[in-house]
C-alpha positions in Angstrom: 6.1 -7.6 -12.6 7.4 -5.3 -10.0 6.0 -6.0 -6.5 5.5 -2.3 -5.8 3.5 -1.9 -8.9 1.3 -4.8 -7.9 0.8 -3.2 -4.4 -0.1 0.1 -5.9 -2.7 -1.6 -8.1 -4.1 -3.2 -5.1 -4.3 0.2 -3.4 -6.3 1.5 -6.4 -8.7 -1.4 -6.1 -9.1 -0.6 -2.4 -9.8 3.0 -3.1 -12.3 2.0 -5.7 -14.1 -0.2 -3.2 -14.1 2.7 -0.7 -15.7 5.0 -3.3 -18.4 2.4 -3.9 -19.2 2.2 -0.2 -19.2 5.9 0.2 -21.4 6.6 -2.8 -24.1 4.1 -1.9 -27.0 6.2 -0.5 -28.7 3.1 0.9 -26.0 2.4 3.4 -26.1 4.2 6.7 -23.2 5.9 8.4 -22.5 3.1 10.9 -22.4 0.5 8.2 -20.1 2.6 6.0 -17.7 3.1 8.9 -17.6 -0.6 9.7 -17.0 -1.4 6.0 -14.3 1.2 5.7 -12.1 0.1 8.7 -10.6 -3.0 7.2 -10.1 -1.2 3.9 -8.2 1.6 5.4 -6.2 -0.8 7.5 -5.2 -2.8 4.4 -4.2 0.4 2.6 -2.0 1.4 5.5 -0.4 -2.0 5.7 0.3 -1.9 2.0 1.8 1.6 2.2 4.1 0.5 5.0 5.1 -2.5 3.0 6.0 -0.3 0.0 8.1 1.9 2.3 9.9 -1.1 3.8 10.6 -2.4 0.3 12.1 0.9 -0.7 14.2 1.0 2.4 15.5 -2.5 1.7 16.4 -1.5 -1.9 18.2 1.6 -0.6 20.2 -0.3 1.9 21.1 -3.0 -0.7 22.3 -0.3 -3.2 24.4 1.3 -0.5 26.0 -2.0 0.5 26.7 -2.8 -3.1 28.4 0.6 -3.6 30.6 -0.2 -0.5 31.6 -3.5 -1.9 32.4 -1.9 -5.3 34.5 0.7 -3.6 36.5 -1.9 -1.8 37.7 -3.5 -5.0 
């Protein structure tokens, strides 16, 4: 399975978890904020990872094209 697909699935799970926290009327604002911080941090890290993977793929393709052009 593609790593990026797995990471996107994980983002969906995080978003689902966020929605559960936000929709719980029993939880006060402070508790919601505390619960949200690690989830938003994880999502940002995953998005940065996806961008890094895309950049690596792009650079790899460019290098492969250069090698093909030399032969």
